[in-house]
C-alpha positions as CSV (number, residue, x, y, z in Angstrom):
1,M,-5.6,236.2,-60.3
2,P,-9.6,235.4,-58.7
3,K,-10.5,231.6,-59.0
4,L,-13.5,230.1,-58.7
5,I,-12.1,227.1,-56.2
6,N,-13.5,226.2,-52.6
7,D,-10.6,224.8,-50.6
8,P,-7.7,224.3,-53.0
9,H,-6.4,220.9,-51.9
10,D,-9.9,219.9,-52.6
11,F,-10.1,221.1,-56.2
12,V,-8.8,218.3,-58.2
13,D,-11.8,216.0,-56.4
14,E,-14.3,218.6,-56.8
15,V,-13.8,219.0,-60.9
16,I,-13.6,215.1,-61.3
17,E,-17.1,214.7,-59.0
18,G,-18.3,217.2,-61.4
19,I,-17.8,215.5,-64.7
20,L,-19.1,212.1,-62.9
21,L,-22.1,213.6,-62.0
22,A,-22.9,215.6,-65.2
23,H,-21.4,212.8,-67.7
24,G,-22.3,209.8,-65.6
25,D,-24.1,208.1,-68.9
26,R,-20.8,207.6,-70.4
27,L,-18.3,207.9,-67.4
28,R,-18.1,206.1,-64.0
29,A,-15.3,205.8,-61.2
30,A,-12.9,202.6,-61.7
31,S,-11.5,203.2,-57.9
32,D,-12.7,203.9,-54.9
33,D,-10.9,207.8,-55.0
34,A,-12.9,208.1,-58.3
35,R,-9.0,208.6,-59.4
36,A,-9.8,206.0,-62.0
37,I,-12.6,206.5,-64.5
38,V,-13.3,204.2,-67.5
39,R,-15.7,205.0,-70.1
40,T,-19.7,202.5,-69.6
41,R,-19.7,201.6,-73.1
42,T,-17.3,199.3,-73.7
43,A,-16.8,196.4,-76.6
44,P,-15.5,192.9,-75.0
45,G,-11.9,191.8,-77.1
46,T,-11.1,194.4,-77.8
47,V,-8.1,196.4,-76.8
48,G,-8.1,198.6,-74.0
49,I,-6.5,202.2,-74.2
50,V,-5.4,203.6,-70.8
51,T,-3.9,207.4,-70.5
52,G,-3.4,209.6,-67.6
53,G,-1.1,212.5,-66.6
54,G,-1.9,215.8,-64.1
55,S,-4.6,217.8,-63.6
56,G,-5.1,220.9,-65.1
57,H,-4.9,220.3,-68.7
58,L,-8.4,219.8,-69.6
59,P,-9.7,218.1,-72.0
60,L,-6.3,216.3,-71.8
61,F,-6.6,213.6,-70.4
62,L,-10.0,213.0,-69.1
63,G,-11.2,214.3,-71.9
64,Y,-10.1,211.6,-74.5
65,V,-12.1,209.1,-72.3
66,G,-14.7,207.9,-74.8
67,V,-15.8,205.9,-77.9
68,G,-13.3,205.3,-80.4
69,L,-10.7,207.1,-78.1
70,C,-9.2,206.1,-75.0
71,S,-10.8,203.7,-72.3
72,A,-9.5,204.9,-69.0
73,V,-7.6,207.4,-67.5
74,A,-5.8,207.7,-64.4
75,V,-5.9,211.7,-62.6
76,G,-2.7,213.0,-60.9
77,N,-3.3,216.2,-59.0
78,V,-2.3,219.3,-60.9
79,F,0.3,219.3,-62.5
80,S,1.4,215.7,-60.9
81,S,1.5,212.6,-62.0
82,P,-1.4,210.1,-61.0
83,S,0.0,206.9,-58.6
84,A,0.6,203.2,-59.8
85,A,-2.0,202.2,-57.8
86,Q,-4.5,204.3,-59.3
87,I,-3.2,203.6,-63.0
88,A,-3.2,199.7,-62.1
89,A,-7.1,200.0,-61.4
90,A,-7.8,202.0,-64.4
91,T,-6.1,199.2,-66.6
92,R,-8.1,196.4,-64.3
93,A,-11.0,198.5,-65.2
94,A,-10.1,198.9,-69.4
95,D,-9.0,195.2,-69.6
96,H,-11.6,193.2,-71.4
97,G,-9.0,190.5,-72.8
98,A,-7.5,191.8,-75.4
99,G,-4.5,193.9,-73.6
100,V,-4.2,197.5,-72.6
101,L,-2.5,200.2,-74.6
102,Y,-1.1,202.8,-72.1
103,L,-0.7,206.3,-74.1
104,Y,0.6,209.4,-72.3
105,G,2.7,212.1,-72.8
106,N,6.9,211.4,-71.7
107,Y,7.3,212.8,-68.4
108,G,9.4,211.1,-66.0
109,G,7.0,210.5,-63.0
110,D,4.2,209.4,-65.4
111,V,6.7,206.8,-66.7
112,Y,8.1,205.1,-63.9
113,N,4.3,205.1,-62.7
114,F,3.1,203.4,-65.8
115,D,6.0,201.4,-65.4
116,L,5.2,200.0,-62.3
117,A,1.4,199.8,-62.7
118,A,2.4,197.3,-65.8
119,D,3.9,195.1,-62.7
120,L,1.0,195.3,-60.4
121,V,-1.7,194.1,-63.0
122,E,1.0,191.4,-64.6
123,P,0.3,188.7,-62.4
124,D,-3.8,189.5,-63.3
125,G,-2.7,188.4,-66.9
126,I,-3.4,191.8,-68.3
127,R,-0.5,192.4,-71.2
128,T,0.4,195.7,-71.5
129,M,2.2,198.4,-74.0
130,T,3.4,201.4,-73.7
131,V,3.5,204.3,-76.6
132,L,5.1,207.8,-75.5
133,G,3.7,211.1,-76.8
134,T,6.9,213.0,-77.8
135,D,5.7,215.7,-80.2
136,D,7.1,219.0,-78.7
137,V,9.7,220.0,-81.3
138,A,10.9,222.5,-78.8
139,S,11.9,220.2,-76.2
140,A,14.6,218.0,-77.5
141,P,16.5,217.9,-81.0
142,L,15.8,215.4,-83.7
143,D,18.1,213.1,-82.9
144,R,16.4,212.5,-79.4
145,A,13.4,212.9,-80.4
146,R,12.3,210.6,-78.7
147,S,13.2,212.3,-75.4
148,R,10.6,215.4,-76.2
149,R,7.7,215.6,-74.2
150,G,4.2,215.0,-74.8
151,V,2.1,218.0,-75.4
152,A,-1.2,218.7,-77.4
153,G,-0.4,216.4,-80.6
154,I,-1.1,213.5,-78.5
155,F,-4.9,214.1,-79.4
156,F,-4.0,212.7,-83.1
157,A,-2.8,209.4,-81.1
158,Y,-5.8,208.9,-78.9
159,K,-8.0,209.5,-81.6
160,I,-5.9,206.6,-84.6
161,A,-5.4,204.5,-81.7
162,G,-8.8,204.9,-80.4
163,A,-10.0,204.1,-84.2
164,A,-8.1,201.1,-84.4
165,A,-8.9,199.4,-81.3
166,A,-12.6,200.1,-81.6
167,R,-12.1,197.9,-85.5
168,G,-10.6,195.1,-83.9
169,D,-7.4,195.6,-84.3
170,D,-5.0,193.4,-81.9
171,L,-2.9,195.1,-79.0
172,S,0.4,195.0,-81.1
173,T,-1.2,196.2,-84.0
174,V,-2.9,199.1,-81.8
175,A,0.8,200.6,-80.3
176,E,2.1,200.0,-83.8
177,I,-0.6,202.6,-85.1
178,A,-0.4,204.7,-82.0
179,Q,3.6,204.8,-82.3
180,R,3.4,205.8,-86.0
181,A,0.6,208.7,-85.6
182,V,3.4,209.7,-82.6
183,D,6.3,209.5,-85.0
184,R,4.7,211.4,-87.7
185,T,3.4,214.5,-85.3
186,G,5.1,218.0,-84.2
187,T,4.2,220.7,-81.9
188,M,5.2,223.9,-81.3
189,G,3.8,226.2,-78.6
190,V,4.0,229.8,-77.6
191,G,3.1,231.3,-74.1
192,L,2.1,234.9,-73.4
193,S,1.1,234.2,-69.9
194,P,1.4,231.6,-66.9
195,T,-0.8,229.7,-64.7
196,V,-1.7,230.2,-61.2
197,L,-1.6,226.9,-59.2
198,P,-4.5,226.4,-57.1
199,T,-2.4,225.3,-54.2
200,T,0.2,228.3,-54.0
201,G,-1.9,231.0,-55.7
202,R,1.3,232.0,-57.2
203,P,2.2,232.0,-61.2
204,S,4.0,229.3,-62.8
205,F,6.3,230.9,-64.5
206,E,7.3,234.8,-65.0
207,L,7.5,236.6,-68.5
208,G,7.6,240.1,-68.8
209,E,4.7,242.7,-70.0
210,G,4.9,242.7,-73.9
211,Q,6.8,239.1,-74.1
212,M,6.2,235.5,-75.7
213,E,8.0,232.6,-74.7
214,V,8.2,230.4,-78.0
215,G,8.5,226.4,-77.3
216,I,6.7,226.9,-74.1
217,G,6.0,223.6,-72.6
218,I,2.1,222.8,-71.0
219,H,3.2,223.1,-67.6
220,G,5.5,226.6,-68.4
221,E,8.5,224.9,-69.2
222,P,11.1,227.2,-70.7
223,G,11.1,227.1,-74.7
224,S,13.7,227.8,-76.8
225,R,13.3,231.7,-76.5
226,T,12.1,234.7,-75.0
227,G,11.3,237.4,-76.9
228,A,9.1,240.7,-78.0
229,L,5.4,239.9,-78.5
230,S,5.0,239.3,-82.5
231,G,2.1,239.7,-84.9
232,A,-0.3,236.7,-85.2
233,D,1.0,235.4,-88.8
234,D,4.6,236.5,-87.7
235,V,4.3,233.9,-84.5
236,T,2.2,231.2,-86.4
237,D,5.1,231.6,-89.2
238,E,8.1,230.8,-86.5
239,L,6.2,227.5,-84.9
240,L,5.0,226.3,-88.2
241,D,8.2,226.6,-89.9
242,R,9.6,224.8,-87.2
243,I,7.2,222.1,-87.4
244,V,7.6,221.5,-91.2
245,A,11.3,221.4,-91.0
246,D,11.7,219.4,-88.2
247,R,9.1,216.4,-89.9
248,G,10.6,217.0,-93.5
249,I,7.0,218.2,-94.7
250,E,7.4,218.8,-97.9
251,K,5.3,219.5,-101.2
252,G,2.3,217.1,-101.9
253,T,2.5,215.7,-98.4
254,R,-0.8,215.4,-96.6
255,V,-1.4,216.5,-93.3
256,A,-4.1,217.4,-90.4
257,V,-3.7,220.5,-88.2
258,L,-4.4,221.0,-84.8
259,V,-4.3,224.6,-83.5
260,N,-4.8,224.6,-79.5
261,G,-5.7,226.8,-77.0
262,M,-3.6,227.0,-73.9
263,G,-6.4,227.7,-71.7
264,A,-6.7,231.7,-71.7
265,T,-6.3,232.5,-75.5
266,P,-10.2,233.4,-77.4
267,L,-11.0,231.2,-79.9
268,E,-11.3,234.0,-82.1
269,E,-7.9,234.4,-82.2
270,L,-7.0,230.4,-82.5
271,Y,-8.9,230.7,-86.0
272,V,-6.5,234.3,-86.6
273,L,-3.7,231.6,-86.3
274,S,-5.3,228.8,-88.3
275,R,-6.1,231.3,-91.5
276,R,-2.0,232.0,-91.2
277,A,-1.3,228.2,-91.2
278,R,-3.6,227.2,-93.6
279,H,-2.4,230.2,-95.9
280,R,1.1,229.1,-95.2
281,L,0.6,225.1,-95.9
282,D,-1.2,225.8,-99.1
283,A,1.9,227.9,-100.6
284,L,4.1,224.6,-100.0
285,G,2.0,222.6,-101.5
286,V,0.9,220.5,-98.7
287,R,-2.7,219.1,-98.6
288,V,-4.3,219.6,-94.9
289,H,-6.8,217.1,-94.8
290,R,-8.5,218.1,-91.4
291,T,-8.4,220.9,-89.3
292,Y,-9.0,221.0,-85.6
293,V,-9.0,224.2,-83.7
294,G,-10.0,224.6,-80.0
295,E,-8.6,223.6,-76.3
296,F,-7.3,220.3,-76.9
297,A,-4.6,220.6,-74.4
298,T,-4.3,223.5,-71.6
299,S,-2.3,224.6,-69.1
300,L,-5.5,226.2,-67.0
301,E,-6.0,229.7,-67.8
302,M,-1.8,230.2,-69.3
303,G,-2.2,232.3,-72.3
304,G,-1.1,231.4,-75.5
305,A,-1.6,228.4,-78.2
306,S,0.5,225.7,-79.9
307,I,0.5,224.4,-83.6
308,S,0.3,220.3,-84.2
309,V,1.2,219.0,-87.8
310,L,0.5,215.1,-87.9
311,V,1.8,213.7,-91.5
312,L,-1.0,211.4,-93.1
313,D,-0.4,208.0,-94.5
314,E,-3.6,206.7,-96.1
315,E,-4.4,204.5,-93.4
316,L,-4.0,207.3,-90.4
317,A,-6.1,209.5,-92.7
318,D,-8.7,207.0,-92.4
319,L,-9.1,206.4,-88.7
320,L,-8.2,209.9,-88.1
321,D,-11.8,210.9,-89.8
322,S,-13.5,207.8,-88.1
323,P,-16.3,208.5,-85.4
324,A,-15.7,209.2,-81.9
325,D,-17.7,210.9,-79.2
326,S,-16.4,211.8,-75.5
327,P,-18.5,214.1,-73.2
328,F,-15.4,217.0,-74.3
329,F,-14.8,215.4,-78.0
330,T,-17.4,214.2,-80.7
331,Q,-16.9,213.6,-84.4
332,V,-19.1,212.2,-86.9
333,G,-17.3,209.9,-89.2
334,T,-17.6,206.6,-91.3
335,A,-16.1,203.6,-89.1
336,P,-13.1,202.3,-91.1
337,A,-13.3,198.9,-92.1
338,A,-12.8,195.7,-90.0
339,A,-9.5,194.9,-89.6
340,A,-9.0,191.2,-90.9
341,P,-9.5,188.3,-88.3
342,Q,-6.2,187.1,-86.1
343,V,-5.3,183.4,-86.6
344,P,-5.1,182.0,-83.3
345,Q,-1.4,180.1,-82.8
346,N,-1.6,176.1,-82.0
347,D,0.0,176.4,-78.7
348,H,-0.1,172.7,-78.2
349,T,-2.2,172.2,-75.4
350,A,-2.6,168.5,-74.2
351,P,-6.6,167.7,-74.6
352,R,-7.7,166.8,-71.0
353,G,-7.4,163.2,-70.1
354,S,-4.4,162.6,-72.8
355,A,-1.4,160.7,-72.2
356,E,0.8,163.7,-72.7
357,G,-2.0,165.6,-70.2
358,R,-1.5,163.0,-67.6
359,A,2.1,162.9,-67.4
360,S,2.5,166.4,-66.6
361,M,0.1,166.1,-63.5
362,P,2.0,165.2,-60.5
363,S,0.4,163.1,-58.1
364,S,-2.1,164.5,-55.4
365,A,0.6,163.2,-52.4
366,S,3.3,165.4,-54.6
367,T,1.2,168.4,-54.9
368,E,0.7,168.2,-50.8
369,S,4.1,168.2,-49.9
370,A,5.3,171.0,-52.0
371,T,2.3,173.0,-50.8
372,D,3.1,172.1,-47.3
373,A,6.9,172.8,-48.3
374,S,5.9,176.2,-50.3
375,R,4.1,177.3,-46.9
376,E,6.5,176.9,-44.7
377,A,8.7,179.0,-47.0
378,A,6.3,181.8,-47.0
379,G,5.8,181.2,-42.9
380,A,9.5,182.0,-42.9
381,L,9.4,184.8,-45.4
382,L,6.6,186.4,-43.3
383,R,8.7,186.2,-40.2
384,G,11.7,187.9,-41.8
385,I,9.5,190.4,-43.1
386,R,7.8,191.2,-39.7
387,G,10.8,191.4,-38.5
388,V,13.3,193.2,-40.6
389,M,10.9,196.1,-41.7
390,P,10.8,197.8,-38.3
391,L,15.0,197.5,-37.8
392,W,15.3,198.7,-41.4
393,A,12.8,202.1,-40.3
394,Q,15.0,203.2,-38.3
395,H,17.9,204.1,-40.4
396,A,14.7,206.9,-42.3
397,D,17.0,209.9,-40.5
398,E,20.2,209.0,-41.7
399,L,18.5,208.1,-45.3
400,R,17.1,211.8,-45.1
401,D,20.1,213.0,-44.6
402,L,21.7,212.1,-47.3
403,D,18.9,212.3,-50.1
404,A,18.5,216.1,-48.6
405,A,22.1,216.3,-49.6
406,L,21.9,215.3,-53.8
407,G,18.1,214.9,-53.8
408,D,14.9,215.9,-52.4
409,G,15.1,214.4,-49.1
410,D,12.4,212.2,-49.4
411,L,14.1,208.7,-49.4
412,G,13.6,208.7,-45.2
413,I,9.8,208.9,-45.8
414,T,10.0,206.3,-48.4
415,V,11.9,203.4,-46.6
416,S,10.1,204.3,-43.3
417,S,6.4,204.6,-44.7
418,G,7.4,201.7,-47.2
419,A,8.9,199.7,-44.6
420,A,5.5,199.9,-42.2
421,A,3.4,199.9,-45.6
422,I,5.1,196.1,-46.3
423,V,4.0,194.8,-42.6
424,R,0.7,195.4,-43.2
425,A,0.4,194.2,-46.5
426,V,1.8,191.0,-45.8
427,D,-0.1,190.6,-42.6
428,D,-3.4,191.0,-44.9
429,A,-2.0,188.8,-48.2
430,S,-1.8,184.8,-48.4
431,A,0.8,183.2,-46.7
432,D,0.6,180.0,-48.6
433,D,3.3,180.9,-51.4
434,P,5.6,183.6,-51.1
435,A,5.2,184.7,-54.2
436,Q,2.2,186.6,-53.2
437,L,3.8,187.9,-50.1
438,M,6.6,189.5,-52.1
439,L,3.6,191.0,-54.5
440,A,1.7,192.4,-51.8
441,A,5.0,193.9,-50.4
442,G,6.1,195.1,-53.8
443,E,3.1,197.1,-54.7
444,A,2.9,198.2,-50.8
445,F,6.3,199.9,-50.6
446,A,5.9,201.6,-54.5
447,T,2.5,203.1,-53.2
448,A,3.2,204.0,-49.7
449,N,5.3,207.4,-50.5
450,P,5.4,207.3,-54.3
451,S,8.6,208.5,-55.4
452,T,11.5,206.8,-58.2
453,F,13.3,205.2,-55.4
454,A,9.9,203.6,-54.7
455,A,8.9,202.7,-58.0
456,L,12.2,201.3,-59.0
457,V,12.5,199.1,-56.2
458,G,8.8,198.3,-55.8
459,G,8.8,197.2,-59.6
460,G,12.0,194.9,-58.4
461,M,10.1,193.6,-56.2
462,L,7.1,192.5,-58.2
463,A,9.5,190.9,-60.6
464,S,11.3,189.1,-57.9
465,A,7.9,187.4,-56.9
466,S,8.3,185.6,-60.2
467,A,11.2,184.1,-58.8
468,L,9.7,182.9,-55.3
469,R,6.6,181.6,-56.9
470,G,6.2,177.7,-55.7
471,A,9.5,177.8,-53.9
472,T,9.6,175.5,-51.1
473,A,12.9,176.7,-49.7
474,L,14.9,180.1,-49.4
475,D,17.7,178.3,-50.2
476,R,20.7,180.0,-51.9
477,E,19.1,179.5,-55.5
478,V,16.0,181.2,-54.7
479,V,17.6,184.3,-53.2
480,L,19.8,184.7,-56.0
481,A,17.3,184.5,-58.6
482,A,14.7,186.8,-56.6
483,L,17.5,189.8,-56.3
484,S,18.8,189.2,-59.5
485,A,15.0,189.8,-61.0
486,L,15.0,192.7,-58.6
487,A,18.2,194.1,-60.1
488,D,17.5,193.3,-63.6
489,R,14.1,194.8,-63.3
490,I,15.6,198.4,-61.4
491,A,17.8,198.7,-64.4
492,E,15.6,198.0,-66.8
493,R,13.1,200.6,-65.2
494,G,16.1,203.3,-64.1
495,G,18.6,202.7,-67.2
496,A,21.5,202.6,-64.8
497,R,24.8,201.2,-65.1
498,P,27.3,199.7,-62.7
499,G,29.4,202.9,-61.7
500,D,26.3,205.3,-62.4
501,K,26.1,205.6,-58.4
502,T,23.0,204.3,-57.8
503,V,21.5,201.6,-55.6
504,L,22.9,198.9,-58.4
505,D,26.4,199.4,-57.3
506,A,25.5,198.0,-53.9
507,V,22.7,195.6,-55.1
508,L,24.8,194.0,-57.6
509,P,28.4,193.5,-55.5
510,S,26.1,191.6,-53.5
511,L,24.4,189.5,-55.7
512,A,28.3,188.1,-57.3
513,A,29.0,187.7,-53.7
514,L,25.7,185.7,-52.5
515,A,26.7,183.4,-55.8
516,S,30.3,182.6,-54.7
517,A,29.7,182.7,-50.8
518,P,29.6,179.7,-48.5
519,S,26.3,177.4,-48.0
520,D,26.1,178.6,-44.2
521,A,23.1,181.5,-44.1
522,D,24.9,183.8,-41.7
523,E,28.6,184.0,-43.5
524,A,26.6,184.4,-47.0
525,L,24.8,187.2,-45.7
526,A,28.0,189.0,-44.0
527,A,29.9,188.2,-47.3
528,M,26.7,190.1,-49.3
529,R,27.1,193.3,-46.3
530,A,31.1,193.5,-47.1
531,A,30.1,193.7,-50.9
532,A,27.3,196.1,-50.5
533,W,29.1,198.7,-48.4
534,R,32.3,198.2,-50.9
535,G,30.0,199.2,-53.3
536,V,29.0,202.2,-51.3
537,R,32.8,203.4,-50.6
538,E,33.7,203.0,-53.6
539,T,31.1,204.9,-55.6
540,A,31.1,207.6,-53.0
541,E,33.6,209.8,-55.4
542,L,32.2,209.2,-58.0
543,V,29.9,212.0,-59.9
544,S,25.8,211.0,-59.7
545,Q,24.9,210.0,-63.6
546,R,21.3,208.7,-62.5
547,G,18.1,211.0,-61.0
548,R,17.6,213.8,-58.7
549,A,21.7,213.5,-57.6
550,S,22.8,214.0,-61.4
551,W,21.4,217.3,-61.2
552,V,23.6,218.5,-58.6
553,G,26.8,217.7,-60.9
554,D,30.2,217.7,-58.9
555,R,28.8,218.3,-55.8
556,S,27.6,214.9,-55.6
557,A,31.2,213.4,-55.9
558,G,32.2,212.8,-51.8
559,R,28.7,211.8,-51.2
560,P,27.4,207.9,-51.1
561,D,24.7,207.4,-52.8
562,P,21.9,207.7,-51.1
563,G,19.5,204.2,-52.7
564,A,22.9,202.5,-52.3
565,T,23.0,202.6,-48.6
566,A,19.7,202.2,-47.9
567,Y,20.0,198.8,-49.3
568,A,23.4,197.9,-47.7
569,R,21.3,199.4,-44.6
570,L,18.5,197.0,-44.8
571,L,21.2,193.9,-45.2
572,D,22.3,195.6,-42.2
573,A,18.6,195.3,-40.6
574,V,18.4,191.6,-41.7
575,A,21.4,190.5,-39.7
576,R,20.2,192.2,-36.8
577,W,17.4,190.6,-36.9
578,R,19.0,187.1,-37.8
579,E,21.1,187.6,-34.6
580,A,18.1,188.6,-32.4
581,D,15.8,185.7,-33.3
582,A,18.8,183.0,-33.1
C-alpha cells in the first residue's frame, strides 16, 4: 500500500516533530529524543497520569495527553514499547508532588518497562501506582480477565482518571477509580484488512478476500474466529452480545458506548454500527448515557472497528461527563465537585532543636567517619565493576548461542552492551556512596539493550541499591542483603519461582551458599559459584516455564537456561578479577 512517508526509520520521530510543531501551545517534549511528551498546562499538587506504548495507534496514546486526561506519554516505535528511560522522563515531567499513576495497555514489554521506570524514579521520591487496560474480552476468558489485552476501551479510563486527578483526588483514589473503569469496560473488535508496517512494507497479517477476523487485537493479533464477512448489523450483534454477556449487562444498566474505527473504516460505516448498537441496547432495556463514535485507537490503516461498553455508576458518569481538552480530543462539560480535602497524617517528626531531635543527630566526627568509610566502600565497588564487567562481556557469544536455542538470541548483546554501559555510567557517577554507583549501574544495564533480561536484572540492581545505601564496607551481610533485594525484585516482576528454569535458579542457591559460607571472601565466592552452577545443571533437564523459552515447550529440556548461565558466568568473572587483582 502506498504511504506518504520519507525514510521508514524516521517515521515515528517525524510524526512527533509534526505534532509538536502543530500543537506546541499544548504539548512539549520532556526528553532530548522527544519520545517523552508532557502537556504544557499543569496543576501543581495534583496527581500526574502517564501513559505510553508503541506508535501506530493515534490518537492512542499520545492523543490523550491534555487537560482532564493524561499528563504525559512515552512513545515507542511502531507497535513497540517505549524504553524505561523514556517512561521515566515522562514520569518526572508529570510529577507535581502528588505521585504519578501509570495507565497503559496490558502488553508484556510495556509492563516490564513501566515497572523499571518506577524503579528509576523511586530515588527521586516519586511515588507511582499502576493500572493496566484489560478490556479486550476476546483475548482471555472471564476467569483470566486481568491477563486480557488493553485496546480502545482504555479511552474511558483516561477520561475518568484524568477528571479525578483534575478535581484533586489523591493517588490511591485516582488509581482506584481508574481500576473501576477498567473492570467495568469490555471491548470486542473485527478486522477487515491488515495494516502495513512502515519499516517492512508488508501486511501485519493475512486475511482472505471477503473474510473478517472477529476478536482481532490492535496489532493484528488473531481473534476468536475467522469467517465470511457479514452485514454491519450481524457484526454489531456478534460484538455487542459478547460484551453484554461478559460484563453482565442487564435491563436498567447505565452504560457508555464507544464505536471505534481501526484506521481505514469510514466514519459513515462506524455510524451504521453505532445505530445498530443503540437499537440493540434499547431493546435490552439498557440506558445509554453517552455514545462516542470515531477513531480512538487505530492500527495505522487497518480496516475494521471495535465496540466498547462501560458500565457506569453515578461517580463514573459524572467524571465521564467532565470537560477535557487535547489536540486530538475535546469535550465540553461541567467539572465535577472537588474531592474532600485529605487530612494530613501526623508523622511525629521531631521539631528542630528538641531533645528528641538532638538525640537522633550524630556528631560531626561520627558523620565524617561514616562518610569516609562509605567512600572507601564505594571505591572498592567501583574498582570491582571496572574489572569484572569486561570479563563478563567475554561470554557474550556463549550466551547468544544459548539464548538463540531457546529465545531470540539477544542475551549476548544484552550482557556485552550492558556491561560496557555500566562501566561508563559508574565512571560518571558519584563515588561517595555504593548505592549511587549501583543506581547508575542498574539504570545503565536496563536501558543499554532493552530486553526482558535487562529489565529484570536492571530493576533488581536498582532494588539492591537500598541495601548499599550508606554501607561502610562490602561485607557478607551487605552483599547478602543486596543480592536478596535483587532476587526479590526479579521474582516480583518476573513472577518466577524456583524450578521455573530462570536466572533465579542460579541466584537463589548462591544466596543460600553465601549465607552459610566461611567468613573468608574467596571461600565464600567459591561456594557461591559452585551453588550457582549446580542450579544451572540441575534445571537444565526441566522444561522452561517463563519467558520466550517457555514458548518452545519440551524442546527447552536438556538445555541450560541462558539467564542462569549468565549469572553463573558473572560470578566466574568476579573470581577471575579477584585472582588477577590479588
